[in-house]
Legacy VTK file of the C-alpha trace (Angstrom):
# vtk DataFile Version 3.0
C-alpha trace
ASCII
DATASET POLYDATA
POINTS 75 float
45.115 -25.845 15.512
42.978 -26.475 12.600
42.970 -30.204 13.480
41.738 -29.772 17.022
37.984 -31.011 16.866
35.179 -28.746 17.983
34.701 -28.789 21.721
38.061 -30.148 22.428
41.439 -28.670 23.630
45.094 -29.522 23.496
47.979 -28.119 25.407
50.937 -26.162 23.953
53.081 -28.944 24.984
50.929 -31.592 23.265
51.087 -29.853 19.885
54.846 -29.165 20.247
55.354 -32.821 21.016
53.397 -33.831 17.822
55.433 -31.271 15.810
58.621 -32.075 17.335
59.286 -28.514 18.313
59.523 -26.622 21.602
56.139 -25.376 23.098
57.220 -21.640 22.860
57.014 -21.430 19.313
53.283 -22.828 19.489
52.375 -19.990 21.974
53.968 -17.438 19.458
51.917 -19.004 16.595
48.734 -18.716 18.502
49.746 -15.038 19.719
50.409 -14.204 16.080
47.036 -15.540 14.714
45.341 -12.727 13.067
42.116 -14.791 12.390
41.453 -16.509 15.671
37.902 -17.479 14.647
39.106 -19.381 11.574
42.254 -20.746 12.973
41.042 -22.033 16.367
43.717 -21.057 18.775
41.270 -20.619 21.562
41.453 -24.480 21.791
45.126 -24.314 22.941
45.593 -24.183 26.649
48.528 -24.204 29.093
49.720 -27.702 30.224
48.040 -27.002 33.728
44.704 -26.425 31.950
44.812 -22.648 32.450
43.751 -20.605 29.464
46.913 -18.820 28.518
46.316 -15.814 26.367
44.247 -15.068 23.380
44.665 -12.602 20.417
41.053 -12.026 19.440
38.156 -10.137 20.805
38.512 -8.985 24.438
41.495 -11.502 25.029
40.979 -14.294 27.625
37.250 -13.611 28.345
36.536 -14.175 24.584
38.776 -17.556 24.653
36.477 -18.618 27.441
33.331 -17.741 25.977
34.253 -19.703 22.726
35.276 -22.715 24.598
32.163 -22.517 26.775
30.170 -22.227 23.450
31.728 -25.197 22.071
31.140 -27.257 25.482
34.875 -27.726 26.031
35.567 -29.170 29.447
37.580 -26.625 31.429
39.573 -27.310 34.713
LINES 1 76
75 0 1 2 3 4 5 6 7 8 9 10 11 12 13 14 15 16 17 18 19 20 21 22 23 24 25 26 27 28 29 30 31 32 33 34 35 36 37 38 39 40 41 42 43 44 45 46 47 48 49 50 51 52 53 54 55 56 57 58 59 60 61 62 63 64 65 66 67 68 69 70 71 72 73 74
Protein backbone atom coordinates (compact mmCIF):
# COMPACT_ATOMS: atom_id res chain seq x y z
CA UNK A 1 0.00 0.00 0.00
CA UNK A 2 2.89 2.33 0.69
CA UNK A 3 4.01 1.97 -2.92
CA UNK A 4 0.71 3.15 -4.43
CA UNK A 5 1.40 6.71 -5.60
CA UNK A 6 -0.62 9.68 -4.35
CA UNK A 7 -3.76 10.04 -6.45
CA UNK A 8 -3.67 6.49 -7.79
CA UNK A 9 -5.51 3.36 -6.78
CA UNK A 10 -5.03 -0.40 -7.03
CA UNK A 11 -7.46 -3.24 -6.57
CA UNK A 12 -7.16 -5.87 -3.87
CA UNK A 13 -6.62 -8.38 -6.71
CA UNK A 14 -3.83 -6.38 -8.35
CA UNK A 15 -1.92 -6.21 -5.09
CA UNK A 16 -2.56 -9.90 -4.40
CA UNK A 17 -1.27 -10.88 -7.85
CA UNK A 18 1.90 -8.82 -7.35
CA UNK A 19 2.51 -10.53 -3.99
CA UNK A 20 1.46 -14.00 -5.16
CA UNK A 21 -1.30 -14.34 -2.58
CA UNK A 22 -5.11 -14.40 -2.55
CA UNK A 23 -7.02 -11.11 -2.47
CA UNK A 24 -8.78 -11.84 0.85
CA UNK A 25 -5.63 -11.36 2.99
CA UNK A 26 -5.09 -7.99 1.30
CA UNK A 27 -8.57 -6.93 2.40
CA UNK A 28 -7.89 -8.22 5.90
CA UNK A 29 -4.65 -6.25 6.05
CA UNK A 30 -6.46 -3.09 4.98
CA UNK A 31 -9.22 -3.70 7.52
CA UNK A 32 -6.70 -4.23 10.30
CA UNK A 33 -4.71 -1.11 9.45
CA UNK A 34 -4.70 1.00 12.61
CA UNK A 35 -2.95 3.97 10.96
CA UNK A 36 -4.78 4.41 7.63
CA UNK A 37 -3.54 7.96 7.07
CA UNK A 38 0.09 6.76 7.26
CA UNK A 39 -0.46 3.46 5.44
CA UNK A 40 -2.79 4.58 2.64
CA UNK A 41 -5.25 1.69 2.46
CA UNK A 42 -7.82 4.18 1.12
CA UNK A 43 -6.07 3.73 -2.25
CA UNK A 44 -7.14 0.08 -2.44
CA UNK A 45 -10.45 -0.60 -4.20
CA UNK A 46 -12.52 -3.60 -5.18
CA UNK A 47 -11.94 -5.04 -8.68
CA UNK A 48 -15.13 -3.44 -9.99
CA UNK A 49 -13.96 0.01 -8.87
CA UNK A 50 -16.25 0.10 -5.84
CA UNK A 51 -14.76 1.44 -2.67
CA UNK A 52 -14.86 -1.56 -0.38
CA UNK A 53 -14.55 -0.75 3.30
CA UNK A 54 -12.34 1.61 5.26
CA UNK A 55 -11.14 1.40 8.86
CA UNK A 56 -10.48 5.10 9.44
CA UNK A 57 -12.60 8.11 10.28
CA UNK A 58 -16.24 7.61 9.40
CA UNK A 59 -15.56 4.65 7.13
CA UNK A 60 -16.28 4.77 3.41
CA UNK A 61 -17.17 8.49 3.52
CA UNK A 62 -13.65 9.23 4.77
CA UNK A 63 -12.13 6.95 2.13
CA UNK A 64 -13.98 8.80 -0.63
CA UNK A 65 -12.97 12.19 0.80
CA UNK A 66 -9.29 11.16 0.86
CA UNK A 67 -9.45 9.86 -2.71
CA UNK A 68 -11.13 13.07 -3.91
CA UNK A 69 -8.51 15.12 -2.07
CA UNK A 70 -5.80 13.22 -3.95
CA UNK A 71 -7.59 13.64 -7.27
CA UNK A 72 -7.97 9.89 -7.75
CA UNK A 73 -10.27 8.90 -10.58
CA UNK A 74 -13.26 6.97 -9.32
CA UNK A 75 -15.71 5.01 -11.42
